[in-house]
N, C-alpha and C positions, 0 to 999 in steps of 0.2 A: 504493499499499500504506499502510495507516494504522500510525502508530507507536503501540505499546502504552504507556500511562502509567497512573498511579493517581490517586486523588482528592487525593494530597498533591504530585503533580508540579508544579514551578514551571517555567513557560515563560519562557526568558530573552529571546527576541526579542519583546517586548510590542507592537511596531508592525507586526507581520505578521498578515495575516488567518489565521483558524483555524476548523476545523470539528472537533467532538468527538462521537462516536457512543458512547453508553453505555446499558447496560440499566437496568432498574429496580433501585433500591437501591444504584447504583453510587457515589453520593456527588456527583452532578452539581452540586447547589446548593453543597455544601461546597467543591468545586473552584472554582466561579465566584466565590464570595466571596473565597477566597484569591487568586484571580487579579486581582480588583478592588483588593484591598488592595496587591498587588504592583505594579499599574499606578500606583496613587496615590503609592506610594513612590518609584518609578524613573522615571516618565514625564518627558520633557524638554519635552513639547508642552502639557502641562496648566498653565494659568495660574489667575489669580484669577477669571476669567469663564468658564472653560471646565469642562465636566463630562463625566463618563462617562454615556452612555445605557445603561440596563439595562432591556431590555424582555422581559416575560414574558407568559404567556397569560391568567392569572387575577388578579384582585384579591387572592385569598388568597395566591398566590404572591409578589405584590408585598409583602404584610405580612410573609410569612416572611423574605424577603430583607432587608427593612428591619430586623426585629428582630435578625437575625444579624450585620448590619453595625456596628450600634452608632453610636459617635461620628463616624465618617467618612461618614455618610450624607448630609451636607450638600454634598459634592462629586459626588454621584451622582443623576441622575434615573432613578427607578425607577418604571415604569408599564407598563400594557398598551399594546400597539401603537396601539390606537384612542385612548387617552388622550394618548399622546405626539403623535401626528399632530394631534389636535384642538387641542392647546395650542400646537404649534409650527408648524403649517401652516394649518389651518382658520381659527382665530381671527384671526391677523394678516393673511391674504392671500386668503381666499376671495372677498371683495368684487371681486377682479379678474375673476372669472368668473361672478359671481352672476347677471347679467343674461342670460346664455347659457342658464340652466336655471331661470328664474323663482324664483330663491332669495331668500327674505326675510331678509337679513343681520341686520337690526335685531332680529328675534324669535328668533334662534338662541340656545338656552340649553343647550348640552351635546348629548349624543347618547344614544339609548335604544332599546329594542325599540318598534317602532311597530305598533300593532294596526290593521290595515286594516279599517274598519268596513263593514257592509252599506251604509250610506248612501254612502260613497265609492265602493263597487263599482257600486252602481245609477247614480250620476251619471257615472261613467267610461263604462259601456256606453251609457247613453242619449245621451252626447255623442260617441260614436264616429263618425268621419267616414265609414265604410262600413256604418252600421247597417242599411241596407236589405238587406244581403247575408246577415244572420243569418236562418236558416230553421228551421222546425220539425224537432226538438222543442227547439231552442235559439234561438228567436227572442228579440228584445229584451225583450218581456214575460215570456217564459217564463224568461229568465235573471235578471231582476231582481225578479220576484214570487215565484216558486216557492222556498221555503226550501231545498229539496234541491239546487237548482242553484246558489243563493248560497253554500251550504256547499262545493259542489265547486270553484267559482271561488276561494273563499277559501283552501281547502286547496292549490290550485294555486299561488296567489299567494304562499303562505307559503314556496314553494320558490325564490322568485326570488333569483338571485345574479348577480354581476358576473364576466365572464370577459375574457381578453385575446386577441385574435386574433393571427395571425402577423405583422401590420403594427404591433402595439403598440397598437391601438385597443381601448378597453373595450366590450364588448357586454353586453347584458342577456339572460340565459339562465334557463330554468326546467326543472323535472322534471315532464314531461307526465304521468308515472304518478301524480303526486299530485292530478291533476284528477278525483277521484272521491270518492264517499262511502265511507268505510272500513267501514261496517257492511253495505252491500249491494253494494258493488264496482262500481256503475254509474258510468262515466266520461263526461266531456264529450268529444264527438267531435273529430276532428282538424281538420275544416274550421272549426269554431268557434274553436278555439285558434289556428289559423293567422291568422284575422282579429284576435284579441285581442292575441297576443304582440308584434307590432311597436309597439303603442301603450301598453305598459306604462310607458314613460317618461312619458306624459301623466298616468297615475295618480301616479307619483312627484312630478311637478311640483305636483300638488294639495297634498301635505302639505309640499313645499319652500315653497310660498307661504305657509305658516303658520309657517316657521322650523323645521320638524321635520327632524331628521337621525337615520337609523338608524346602527348600527355600521358596516354595509357602505357607507353613504353617505359616511362618513368616509374610508374607503379610496378610494372612487371620486374624490371632489373632491380629495384629497391627490395622488393619481396625476396627475390633470389639471393640477394646479398645478405639481407638479415637472416634468412633462414640457414644459409651455409656458413656465415661467419658471425657467431653470437657476440663477438667482441665489438662489433659495430653497434649493436644495440646497447652494450654496456657504456660505449663511449657517448652515444646520444643521450642516454638517461642521465649520465654524469653532467653533460653540459646542459641538459634541459630537464631538471627534476620535476618541473610541472608542465603539463600539456594539456591545453584547453582547446576543444574543437567545437566551433559553432556551426550551425546548419548541418548537423550530423545526420539528419534524415536524407541528405544527398549523398551520402557515402555508398561505396560499393563494397563487395565482400573483401576485395583485396585491401582497400583502405582500412577496414575494420580489422583484419588480421594484423596489419602493421601497427595500428593503435594498440592492440592488446599485447603485441611484443613490447612496446615501450611501456605498457602498464605493469610489467614485471617489477620494475624499479622506479619509475616515475609515477607521480600522482596524475591520474587522468580525469578530465572533467568533460563531459559531453553535453551540448545543449541543442535541442531541435524541436520539431513539430511534424509528426507523421503526415499531418493533413497538408503540409506544404512540400511534400516530396514530389517534385515535378520533373526531375532530370532522369527518368527511367531510360530515355533514348540514349543517354550517356553512360548507362550501366548502373545508375543509382538503384538501390534496392531498399524500400522502406523497412523491410523486416530487419535490416541492420541496426536500426535505432530501436525497434521494438524489443528485440531479443538481445541487446547489448548487455553483458554482464562482466563484472570483475569482482574479486573477493572483497566482501564488505562495502560494496558500492551503496551510496546514499541516493535514494530517489525522491526528487522533489517535482512539484507541479505549481506553475503560476496560472491562475485563472483570470487574472485582470486583463482588461483591454483599455489601454491608455490613449489609443489612437482615434477610434471611430466613435460617431455619435450613437446614442441609445438605439435609435432605429436601425442603424446598419449592424449593430452587434446582435440585435434581435435576429436580423436576416442570417447572420453567420451562424448563430446557434440553431436555427431551423436547418441549415445545411448539414451540420456535423452533429453526431451524437456521443462521441467518445470524450469530448471535452467542452463543457458549457462554460463559456465566459461570463464573468460577472458584468451585468449591464446596468444595475440600478444606479450606480455612481456616475454613469456617463452622461454627457450633456445631452438633454433632450432637444429635439429640433422640430420645427414645424414642417420639415421637408422629409417626406417618405421616399425611399428608393423607388425609382420608376423603371418600368419596362416600356420603352418607346417603339412602337411598330411602324416600320416604313424602310425604304431604301436607305442605305447607311449614310450617304452624303446628306440626304434630307434630314434624317434624325440628327446627324451632327449639327447641321445648321439650326435646327429647333432647340437643341440642348445648349448650343453656344449662346443663343438669344436669352434662354433662362438663366444660365450661369452668369454671363456678362464679365467673366474674368477667366483666368488660366483654366483650361480644360485638358486633362490628360486622357488620351484615347488609347485603349488597350486592345490588342487583338492577339489571337493565337498564332497566326502565321506572319512571317516577315513580309510576305507579299501583300497581304491585306493592310498591314501598317503603312507600307510605302504607297499603296493605292490611296489610302486616306490622306497621306501626307502631300501627295500630288493633286489631291481633289478630283480624282477620276471616279465617275459614277459607277461604271461597271468594270469589274476586274478582267482586263484582257489577257490574263495569264492563268493557265491551268496546271502548269509544271514549271520547274525551274529551267528556263531556257538557256542559262548560263551553262548548266551541266549538260544540256543537250547539244550546244554548240561544240563543247569539248570533244565530243565523240563523233559529231557530224562533219566537221571540218577537219580534213587530214592535214592541213598546212598549220604546223605548230607556230610558226612566226606570225601568220595572219591572225589566227584566233587569240594568240597571246597579247598582241597589240591591241586588238578590239576589246577584250575583256578588260585589260588594265586601264584603258583609257576610259571606259565606261565607269569602271570603279573609281577612278580618280575624280571624274567630273561629278559623280554622285556625292563623294566624300566632301568635295569642295563646296557643293551646293548646301551642305550641312555645316559649312564654316570650319571643316576638318582639313585645313590647308596643309598642315605638316604631314598628315597621313596620305593626302593626295599626292604631294610631291614625292614622298617615299615610294609610292606605288609606281609613279612614272620613272623614277630613277632606275627601276629594274628593267626598263627598256633601253637603258644606256650603260649597262654594267662594265663595258670595256672603255667607257669614255671617261677621261679624266675631268671633264667638265659636266659630269652627269647631273648634279644639283642644279647648276645654271640652266642647262638645257631642259630639265624637268620643269623648272619654274617658267621658263619662257613658254614651253608647250602648253602648260596649264592655263596660262593667261589668254593664249590663242583660243584654246578650247572653250573656255568660259565666254570669251568675246563673241564667238560664233555660234553660241548655244541655240539661238533662235533658228539657225540654218538647218540643224539636224534633229532638234528635240521632237519633232512631228514627222520625221522622215522614216523610211524603211531602214532595216539594217544594211541593205545593199548600198543605199544612198550614203549612209554614215561611213561604210567601208570606202566608197569613192572619195569622200571628203578627207578621211585620214591618209589616203594615198599621196596626197601632196606633201605630207610631213615624214612618211615612212615608205620604203621601197619593199613591198611584200607582193607575193603572187596575187594577181587580180582575179576575182571571181568572174568567169565568162560564160559558163554553161553547165548544164547538168543538175544533179539533185542539190548540190550545195548552192547553186544560184537561186533555185526554187525556194530553198530554205532562207536565204538572205532576203530575197524579195517578199516573202510571205510573213516576215516578222519585223516588228518596228523597234526603234531605239528605246521607245518608252516601255515595251514589254521587257526588254533586257534590263533597263534601269530599276523596274519593280522588283527584280530578283537580286539586287545588291543588298548584302547585309552590312548595315552601318554599325560598327562596334561602338559601345558606350554611347548610344544614340541620346543626345540631349534634347531632341525636339519633343514636341507634345504627343507625338504619334510613336508608340512603342509596342514591341511584342511584350506579352505577359512575362515571359522569361526574364527579359531585360529589366522589367520593372520590380522584380522580386527583391525584397529587402528595402524598397523605397515606400514613401507615403505621400499622398497628394490630397489637397483639399476636395478637389472635384475629379471624379472619374466616370469615363463612359467606356463601358465593355462592349465591343462590337462582336456579335454572333453572326456566323455565316448562314445559318439555317435554323429553323424552329426547333428541330430535335435537340439542338445544343442546350435549349432550356431544361433538358433533363436533370442538369446539376441542381436545379431548384425544385422541380416537381417530384423527382425520384433519386435523391442524391445518394451516392455510393462512394464516399471518400476513401474508404479502406481498400477498395478493389478497382476503382476506376481512375486512372491517372488524369483523364481529360477533366473529370469532375474536380479533381484537386487543382488542376491548372486554373480553372474558372474561379474556384474558392479563393485561390491566391489573388486573382484579379480584382474581385469585389473587396477583399480585405485590405486593399491599398487605400481605399476611400476613407477620408476623415469626416467630411461634412455632407457632401452630396454624391449619390450614386445613381448612375444611369445605365440601363442594359438595352442595347440597340438589337432588334431582331426583325428580319424582313417581313415576316407574316406570323399570324397567330390564329390558330384553329380554335373553335369553341371548347373542344375537348381539353386541351392544354389550358385555355383561358379560365375554364371552370376550376381546374386544380389550382391555378395561380391565385384565383379570387379567395381561396381558403386561407391564404396568407394575408392576414388583415394589414400588415404593414408594408405592402407594396401597392403602388399605383400603376395602372396600365393607361398608356396614352398612345391613341392612334393618330398619325398625321398624314 
């Protein structure tokens, strides 16, 4: 049974493991910062060379905690789990196992998302030890030449993740449902995937030879090192006698195993909320928080919500059953949460009139967020056309130039000029004046924006040809593709990191709070998270729960249509208004 505490509670036994379950707006970060200060003031094991490790899920959260800690931040190592392990395990010790995995230690320079190119996929399949077993319609030639098949393989490989078997060995797993083209839903057959899957490690070794590490690779190698060389864990625990992990519901099984290793000697504290576990697509497993145990661990629960109005908390409590937040002390408002029925741009304009101040618009997909940002009524995008271009266009130079220029333009339109210039610099890698040329090109691209923003991709390709010499598209399937798609369609597929605009994905808004929030739903059935909520088993419901819990004062939910059957169910929720426009 968990002990009830508040965000102001001071834990006296600072050397005992703890686990805190707290809902949105409970003051988790506030409590964590106060606890860190308490440990710094009262600990008898912290010395000159020892620090508190504070691990959180995003770089934004790192910055938030750093800013709130102030002057005592020098005694704390605040980072994401990947950065913490890279700096403390990978950099000093990965050479011990490098030869086992063909890892080029000399060229390792951090960790990042790795794009698996069509060239790598082709080489991997062509060098498969059992390639004679690949049969029609997925022969070696059919898999490596046909763009649709390459896209299916790429979609599938994007789902690769590491898992731990009962014996504690790491295995490579995939989501086979991803081995398809999402526009026509045609999938690679089981027989072909059975041949490919056991040799994914060979594909990974190809980029490990280049010193490239993904974020998941950092976890993989860290776990191997900590398992094989216990002295590394001893060194880590000696350096960090306390390790606190925020947003633990977003952990995966490998992260959990690593934290438990540290818990043999260090004091471990985890903080989270299972209802806000929304990174399942990145391998997060909500069960890791539910079942986390260490010897003599203290369990606490915070039921307060210091963020939202009384009416919004009532709605949140209607959605979830495992943790009812206290609502009586919250400020009451004359404004009930509203469901606004109509086309998303129309609902946005109506809500904007009502709010008459900053309004944050949240959506599930990046494409929808960009569509709203560009004020486009109908979404002219049904799949990620950037990914489709990568497999459709066989010219690496041409597609690289087109994709990077579109990325840079859209970054600059969001005032991310530094990131835009860095993107364009990649087109001048061998040029000693790459920064100057990138800046000059960006200025030209922005000045000419009106010339191509409403044009086809073929016209944009012709425009770019005056700045770059790449193979021109003249005929065939690729010309049809370029003429059949627009610049805007590709712009809507761009993912803007740390997006500061008022139009965000729900995942990018996690951890933040806003006075006024409008959640944009794509279809009526998405309202299921309100009428038949199942936060424990449905990750989509958890995503929408996170969205509505960002609101402090006013909450709006936009939906295109509303049938009477669902309307009747919603009418039973007395603290929701329904508005048709």
